[in-house]
Residue, then its C-alpha position, 0 to 999 in steps of 0.5 A: x232812033x231806029x228800030x232795033x228787030x222785027x219788020x221794022x228793023x234798021x227802020x231809022x225814026x226822027x222824032x222833033x229834036x225839041x221833044x221833053x222827053x229821055x228816050x231809052x237807050x238802043x242798048x237797054x231797049x235791045x236788052x229788054x226785047x231779048x228777055x222778052x222774046x224769052x217770055x212773050x210771044x208777040x203776036x198775041x198781044x194787046x201793049x199798052x205803052x205808058x208815057x210813050x214820049x217817042x215811042x220807040x218802044x210802042x214802034x219796038x212792040x209794032x215793029x215785032x207782031x203785036x195784034x195792037x199797041x197804044x199809046x199813050x202820053x200828054x204832050x200833044x207834040x209827041x202824039x203827033x210825032x207817033x202818029x206822023x211816022x205811024x202813018x210815013x211806015x204804013x202801020x195802022x195798029x198802033x195808036x196815039x193817045x192824047x191823054x194823062x198815063x195816070x188818068x188811063x190807070x184810075x180809070x181803065x175802059x180796056x185791059x191789055x195783056x203786058x204794059x210797058x211804062x216810062x215815067x220821068x223819073x222824077x216823078x213823085x207819083x211813080x211809088x205808086x205806079x205798080x199798084x195802079x197798074x196790078x189792082x185794076x182791070x188794065x192788065x189780063x189775067x196773066x199779064x207783065x208789066x214793065x217799069x223802066x225807074x232810075x235806080x233810085x226805086x226798088x220794088x223787090x218787095x212788092x208781093x209781084x215783083x217778077x224781076x229786075x234788070x239795070x242797064x246803066x242809069x236804065x233799070x226795068x223792073x218785071x211786074x207779073x199779073x197771077x191768073x185770077x180765079x174765074 
């Protein structure tokens, strides 16, 4: 696993081989961040990475200069790896939290400018994730939500659907949180 671009470009991370994860491919990750380069200003973002696994996406956001990134996974070995890798690199604005992502979505205690979720493709609650993100206060007004999923799901009828991109078996659906009226 490598960091594709930014301050830590080229840095290789070596997660334990026994983690129960399906990391986003480097090709899909690079494509995702090429899209984001044209949509957002990384330096002004607080990011939430749900179902973080190895933290590959979280490290990519940090490398591109995000203000802060919170990586959430319920597997303690994943969280330990993210913490260890962050310490080795010298990153102090990446927070690794061991928690169930659905608990955080149902009871948000903070809000973020961008939320990325990469749940297991077979998790039965996957279709409910957009509503959990977009109907609470977890995503700031004007924020962006990106859901990684298999091709078995379609969200283009969702009122906050923005765009969809697919890279082989990896699909990214983007949702835009309209500015809320004060």
